[in-house]
C-alpha positions in Angstrom: 0.0 0.0 0.0 1.5 3.3 -1.1 0.2 6.8 -0.6 1.5 10.4 -0.7 3.7 11.1 2.3 4.2 14.5 3.7 7.0 13.9 6.2 7.2 12.7 9.8 6.9 16.0 11.8 3.9 15.4 14.1 3.6 19.2 14.0 1.1 20.2 16.6 2.5 23.7 16.5 1.3 24.1 12.9 -2.2 23.4 14.0 -2.1 25.7 16.9 -0.6 28.5 14.8 -3.2 28.0 12.0 -5.9 28.0 14.6 -4.9 31.3 16.1 -4.7 32.9 12.6 -7.9 31.4 11.2 -9.8 32.0 14.4 -8.9 35.7 14.7 -9.6 36.4 11.1 -13.2 35.5 11.7 -13.6 38.5 14.0 -13.1 41.4 11.5 -16.7 42.5 11.6 -16.7 43.3 15.3 -15.3 46.7 14.6 -18.6 47.6 13.0 -20.3 50.6 14.7 -23.4 48.5 15.4 -21.5 47.0 18.3 -20.7 50.3 20.0 -21.4 50.3 23.8 -22.1 46.6 23.8 -20.5 43.9 25.9 -20.9 40.2 25.4 -19.0 36.8 25.4 -18.5 34.9 22.2 -17.3 31.2 22.1 -16.0 29.9 18.8 -14.7 26.4 17.8 -11.5 26.8 15.8 -10.3 23.3 15.2 -11.9 19.9 15.5 -9.7 17.4 13.7 -8.2 13.9 13.8 -4.7 13.8 12.4 -2.5 10.9 11.4 0.9 10.5 9.8 -0.5 11.0 6.3 -2.1 14.4 7.1 0.2 16.3 9.4 3.6 16.5 7.9 6.1 18.6 6.0 5.2 18.8 2.4 7.5 16.8 0.1 6.4 16.1 -3.4 9.0 13.3 -4.0 8.1 11.1 -1.0 5.6 8.3 -0.4 4.6 6.2 2.5 4.7 2.4 2.3 2.4 0.7 4.8 3.9 -2.6 5.8 1.6 -5.7 6.5 1.9 -5.1 10.2 0.9 -1.5 9.9 4.3 0.0 10.4 5.4 2.8 8.0 8.4 3.3 5.7 9.1 6.8 4.3 10.4 6.6 0.7 12.2 9.3 -1.3 12.8 8.2 -4.8 13.6 9.1 -8.4 13.6 7.1 -11.7 17.1 7.3 -13.1 16.7 5.9 -16.6 14.1 4.3 -18.8 15.4 3.1 -22.1 13.3 1.3 -24.7 14.4 -0.8 -27.6 14.4 2.1 -30.1 17.1 3.9 -28.1 19.3 0.8 -27.9 18.6 -0.4 -31.5 17.2 2.6 -33.4 16.0 2.3 -37.0 19.1 2.0 -39.2 19.1 4.7 -41.9 20.3 3.6 -45.3 21.6 6.6 -47.2 22.5 4.6 -50.3 21.3 1.8 -52.7 23.2 -1.4 -52.7 24.3 -3.0 -56.0 23.7 -6.7 -56.6 26.6 -7.4 -59.0 26.0 -11.1 -59.7 23.1 -13.5 -59.9 24.1 -14.9 -56.5 25.4 -12.1 -54.3 25.8 -11.0 -50.7 24.8 -7.4 -50.1 26.7 -6.0 -47.1 24.5 -3.9 -44.8 26.2 -1.5 -42.4 24.9 -2.8 -39.0 26.6 -1.3 -36.0 30.0 -3.0 -35.7 29.5 -3.9 -32.0 26.4 -6.0 -32.9 26.4 -9.5 -34.3 22.8 -9.9 -35.6 21.5 -13.4 -36.1 17.8 -12.5 -36.6 15.7 -9.4 -37.0 11.9 -9.2 -37.4 11.1 -6.3 -39.7 8.6 -3.5 -38.9 7.9 -0.4 -40.8 10.4 -1.4 -43.5 10.0 -1.4 -47.3 12.3 -2.6 -49.9 12.6 -1.7 -53.6 14.7 -2.8 -56.6 16.1 -0.8 -59.5 17.1 -2.7 -62.6 18.0 -2.3 -66.3 18.9 -4.7 -69.1 20.7 -4.2 -72.5 18.2 -6.4 -74.1 15.4 -4.6 -75.9 12.0 -6.1 -75.1 10.1 -7.6 -72.2 12.4 -9.0 -69.5 11.0 -11.3 -66.8 12.9 -11.0 -63.5 12.8 -13.2 -60.4 14.5 -12.0 -57.2 14.9 -14.3 -54.2 16.5 -13.9 -50.8 17.2 -16.9 -48.5 18.1 -14.4 -45.8 14.5 -12.9 -45.7 11.9 -15.4 -44.5 8.2 -14.9 -43.6 6.4 -16.4 -40.6 5.6 -19.6 -42.5 9.2 -20.2 -43.3 8.8 -19.1 -47.0 11.8 -17.3 -48.4 11.4 -13.9 -50.1 10.5 -14.6 -53.8 9.1 -11.9 -56.1 8.7 -11.5 -59.8 9.0 -8.3 -61.8 8.6 -7.4 -65.5 10.9 -4.8 -67.2 9.9 -3.3 -70.5 13.4 -2.7 -71.5 14.5 -0.2 -74.2 18.1 -1.3 -73.9 19.3 0.5 -70.8 16.4 2.3 -69.1 16.6 2.1 -65.3 13.2 1.1 -63.7 12.3 1.2 -60.0 9.9 -1.4 -58.7 7.0 -0.7 -56.3 7.9 -0.8 -52.6 7.5 -4.2 -50.9 6.4 -4.1 -47.3 8.6 -6.4 -45.2 6.4 -6.5 -42.1 5.9 -10.2 -41.2 9.3 -11.1 -42.6 12.5 -11.8 -40.6 16.1 -11.2 -41.6 18.7 -14.0 -41.1 21.9 -12.3 -42.3 25.1 -14.0 -43.2 27.5 -12.0 -40.9 26.4 -8.5 -41.9 25.2 -9.4 -45.4 21.8 -10.2 -47.1 21.9 -13.0 -49.6 20.1 -12.3 -52.9 19.7 -14.5 -56.0 18.2 -13.3 -59.3 17.3 -14.8 -62.6 16.1 -12.9 -65.8 14.9 -14.2 -69.2 13.0 -13.0 -72.2 9.6 -14.2 -73.3 11.1 -17.2 -75.0 12.8 -18.3 -71.8 16.3 -17.2 -73.0 18.4 -16.4 -69.9 19.5 -12.8 -69.7 21.9 -10.8 -67.5 20.8 -7.5 -66.0 23.1 -4.6 -66.7 22.2 -3.0 -63.4 20.4 -4.2 -60.3 20.1 -2.4 -56.9 18.4 -3.1 -53.6 17.0 0.1 -52.1 15.5 0.9 -48.7 15.3 4.2 -46.7 15.9 2.5 -43.4 15.7 -0.9 -41.6 13.7 -1.2 -38.4 13.3 -4.3 -36.3 10.6 -5.1 -33.7 12.7 -8.0 -32.4 16.4 -8.7 -32.7 18.5 -11.7 -31.7 22.3 -11.8 -31.6 25.1 -10.4 -29.6 25.0 -6.7 -28.7 28.5 -6.2 -27.4 29.8 -4.2 -24.4 28.4 -0.7 -24.2 27.0 1.8 -21.7 23.5 3.3 -21.2 24.1 7.0 -20.6 22.4 8.1 -17.3 22.4 11.8 -16.3 23.2 12.5 -12.7 20.5 13.8 -10.4 19.6 14.1 -6.7 16.9 13.1 -4.3 15.7 15.6 -1.7 15.0 14.4 1.8 12.7 17.0 3.3 12.6 15.5 6.8 15.1 18.0 8.3 14.1 21.1 6.4 13.0 22.9 9.6 15.6 21.2 11.9 17.2 23.3 14.7 18.7 20.7 17.1 18.5 17.1 18.3 18.1 14.2 16.0 16.3 11.1 14.7 18.0 7.7 14.8 16.7 5.2 12.2 17.3 1.6 13.0 17.4 0.2 9.4 17.8 3.0 6.8 18.8 2.0 3.3 19.2 3.1 -0.3 17.3 1.0 -2.7 18.3 0.4 -6.4 15.5 -1.2 -8.4 15.8 -2.5 -12.0 13.2 -3.8 -14.4 15.0 -5.3 -17.4 13.2 -6.7 -20.4 16.4 -6.9 -22.5 17.9 -10.3 -22.9 21.5 -9.6 -22.0 23.6 -9.0 -18.8 23.7 -5.5 -17.3 25.8 -4.2 -14.4 25.8 -0.9 -12.6 28.7 1.5 -12.7 28.4 4.1 -9.9 30.6 7.1 -10.2 28.9 9.3 -7.6 26.7 8.3 -4.6 27.0 11.0 -2.0 24.9 12.0 1.0 24.6 15.6 1.9 23.8 16.4 5.6 22.0 19.5 6.9 25.2 21.0 8.2 26.8 21.0 4.7 28.9 17.8 5.1 29.1 15.6 2.0 30.2 12.0 2.4 30.4 9.3 -0.3 28.8 5.9 0.2 31.5 3.2 0.6 30.7 -0.4 -0.5 32.2 -3.2 -2.5 29.1 -2.9 -4.7 30.2 0.6 -5.6 33.6 -0.7 -6.6 32.5 -3.9 -8.3 29.0 -3.0 -9.5 25.6 -4.6 -9.1 24.6 -7.4 -11.5 21.0 -7.1 -12.7 18.9 -10.0 -13.7 17.7 -10.4 -17.3 15.3 -12.7 -19.2 16.7 -15.7 -21.2 15.9 -16.2 -24.8 13.0 -18.5 -23.8 11.6 -15.7 -21.6 11.5 -13.1 -24.3 8.7 -10.6 -23.6 9.1 -11.0 -19.9 10.7 -8.6 -17.4 13.2 -9.5 -14.6 13.2 -7.4 -11.4 16.3 -6.8 -9.3 16.1 -5.1 -6.0 19.3 -4.2 -4.3 19.8 -2.3 -1.0 22.8 -0.4 0.3 22.4 -0.9 4.0 24.5 -1.0 7.2 25.5 -4.6 6.5 27.2 -3.8 3.1 28.0 -0.1 3.3 28.3 3.0 5.5 24.7 4.0 4.6 23.4 3.3 8.1 25.7 5.9 9.6 25.3 8.5 6.8 21.5 8.4 6.8 21.4 9.0 10.5 23.4 12.3 10.1 20.4 14.5 9.2 20.5 13.8 5.5 18.9 16.4 3.2 20.0 15.2 -0.2 21.4 12.1 -2.0 23.3 12.9 -5.2 24.0 10.2 -7.7 25.6 9.6 -11.1 25.8 6.1 -12.5 25.8 4.1 -15.8 24.4 0.8 -16.8 27.0 -1.4 -18.5 25.6 -4.0 -21.0 27.6 -7.2 -21.4 30.1 -6.0 -18.8 32.4 -9.0 -19.2 32.1 -9.0 -23.0 31.4 -12.7 -23.2 30.1 -13.6 -26.6 26.6 -15.0 -26.5 24.6 -15.0 -29.8 21.3 -15.8 -27.9 20.8 -12.3 -26.6 17.7 -10.3 -27.7 16.0 -6.9 -27.8 12.2 -6.7 -28.1 10.5 -3.6 -29.3 8.1 -3.6 -26.3 10.9 -4.1 -23.8 12.6 -1.5 -21.8 15.2 -1.1 -19.1 14.4 1.1 -16.1 16.4 2.0 -13.0 15.0 3.7 -10.0 16.8 4.8 -6.8 15.2 5.6 -3.5 16.0 6.4 0.1 14.0 4.2 2.6 13.6 5.4 6.1 11.5 2.9 8.1 9.8 4.8 10.9 11.4 2.4 13.4 13.3 5.1 15.2 14.5 7.0 18.2 13.9 10.7 18.5 16.3 12.6 20.8 15.1 16.1 21.7 14.4 16.9 18.0 13.6 20.6 17.7 11.8 21.9 14.6 10.7 25.4 14.0 8.9 27.5 11.4 7.9 31.1 11.0 4.6 32.3 9.5 3.5 35.8 8.4 0.2 37.1 9.6 -1.7 40.4 10.2 -3.9 41.0 13.2 -5.8 44.2 12.7 -9.2 45.6 13.7 -9.4 43.8 17.0 -9.6 46.9 19.2 -12.8 45.7 20.9 -11.5 42.4 22.2 -10.9 42.8 25.9 -9.8 39.2 26.7 -9.5 35.8 25.0 -9.3 32.3 26.5 -8.0 29.5 24.3 -9.0 26.0 25.2 -6.8 23.2 23.8 -7.8 19.5 24.0 -5.4 16.8 22.7 -5.7 13.1 22.4 -2.3 11.6 21.5 -1.7 8.0 20.3 1.9 8.5 19.1 4.8 7.1 21.2 6.4 10.6 21.3 6.5 13.2 24.0 6.1 16.7 22.6 6.8 20.2 23.8 5.0 23.0 22.0 5.6 26.8 22.1 4.4 29.6 19.9 5.9 33.1 19.9 4.6 36.3 18.4 7.2 38.4 16.6 7.3 42.0 15.3 8.5 43.0 11.8 12.1 42.7 13.0 11.6 39.2 14.3 11.7 40.4 17.9 9.7 38.2 20.3 6.8 40.2 21.8 4.9 37.4 23.6 4.1 33.7 23.6 0.9 31.7 23.4 1.7 30.1 26.8 4.1 31.0 29.6 5.7 27.6 29.5 5.9 25.1 26.7 2.9 22.9 26.4 3.7 19.4 27.3 2.0 16.5 25.5 2.9 13.1 26.9 2.9 9.8 25.1 0.6 6.9 26.1 2.1 3.7 27.6 3.5 0.9 25.5 2.7 -2.8 25.3 5.4 -5.5 25.1 5.6 -5.2 21.4 6.4 -1.5 21.7 3.0 -0.3 20.4 1.0 2.4 22.3 -1.8 1.4 24.6 -4.7 3.7 24.3 -3.9 7.4 24.2 -2.8 10.4 26.3 -5.4 13.1 27.0 -4.4 16.7 27.5 -6.4 19.9 28.2 -5.3 23.4 28.8 -6.8 26.9 29.1 -4.7 29.8 27.9 -5.7 33.2 29.1 -5.0 36.3 27.0 -5.6 39.5 29.0 -5.4 43.0 27.6 -1.6 43.2 27.7 -1.1 40.0 25.7 -3.8 41.1 23.3 -1.9 44.4 22.7 1.2 42.3 21.9 -0.8 40.1 19.7 -2.2 43.1 17.7 1.4 44.4 17.2 2.7 41.1 15.9 3.6 40.5 12.3 4.8 36.9 12.5 4.4 33.8 14.5 7.3 31.5 15.4 6.4 27.9 16.3 8.8 25.5 17.9 8.2 21.9 18.8 10.5 19.4 20.5 10.0 15.6 20.1 11.5 12.8 22.0 11.0 9.0 22.4 13.6 8.7 25.2 11.1 9.2 28.1 8.9 6.5 26.4 11.5 3.8 25.6 15.2 3.2 25.3 14.6 1.1 22.2 13.6 2.2 18.8 9.8 2.4 18.2 7.7 1.9 15.2 5.3 4.5 13.9 2.1 2.8 12.8 -0.5 4.0 10.3 -3.4 3.8 12.8 -1.8 6.3 15.2 -3.9 9.5 15.5 -3.7 12.8 17.1 -7.0 14.4 18.0 -7.0 18.2 18.3 -9.7 20.5 19.5 -9.1 24.2 19.8 -11.6 26.8 20.7 -11.6 30.4 22.0 -13.9 32.4 24.3 -13.8 36.1 23.6 -14.9 39.0 25.8 -16.1 41.8 23.5 -16.6 45.3 24.9 -17.2 48.4 22.7 
């Protein structure tokens, strides 16, 4: 099960901040003169929501959540590196010339790529014509055969043409569509045999005979395709988990980098990694070290009997075969990569390789962070612009916050109100709001939930600060340490229920 993932920050402070802003913006009309010399209390609900890991998070367009069978969650940041189809590996072969057939039994050499040894090619979108002339004056009957070109029933190419010869005129035949025919070349040559005679059966020689085609295209090719590289452009994967990081950290028990390959081409392929670096939030850049960086990863491929199928290879750089476990626990923000795919890396001749027109070769790379982790005083912060105006008639405000927490994380929340120079004017609460975690069972899953409630009074002085504020700074600190010394799973059925309301005293 995969769905859009928006990060792991269980950001209660975002909800509190949005609540303050959206709640106050509903009160603009209370400056209307109709309320002069009036005094009343007004209670308004601001937020009533149930939040889970899919809904409260840092926005990150490249990430997804994978829900495991037991309900635990893995955050995945990924890119597709390359997707090559048959036409990019074996494109249509342009033929800029016509080929002379110099004898009645003749091999026409076709300029296939030198690194390929083609044993069979099934034509598609390919037409062939002949141009011929004869010194004989009169009707000439021509038969052209090719043992190298065979249809699906095993019948060799065999066509008859009539030339009304004037003693040297060069005539071009109608195009012949080769769809449904296969080419079985002799090395790189096509074998042609021709016979010509007059209306009495007297054998004749053609003075000129040419085979002509604009290009040759195959929908299926067998042979050996040599050692060569698929060009892959370098790219990077952004890990948005630490975008708003200030201090503290998250320790992931089993982080890894996944390389996945779908291969429909019938030949060996091996990776060549030139760059695989992990960038940390402090600017440090460290290369992944592994024998599989040095030696490459061998990808599976279909055999000749499996033509039309795809073989999947999934390889993981993890703490057992690389230094990825350390690097992905150092607040990673980006993975930069540059790699190639090397076909026939050992250059061992095998004429039973193939390329199918519908096949492709694709590589994707991803960072997998199972939410089986420890959180050590992780502090995140964000600043939002806002504008509180036209609230002169609010004498006092009381915010009521109700929280029901099922996550195994203890949280401290504080929100500050700033002026246009980012100077702190006041805070939502005197002390950070403490949200405890519920107890754990023997499997490390939370039992029930933790309920929290708090009333936050805003008197006239705090309201004055609020009305002068231009920004709000929200900070939240997470920790699993008070809950457990061991790493804990985050499950998809964990929820955080938030209810926030305000009671206003209006006096005009």
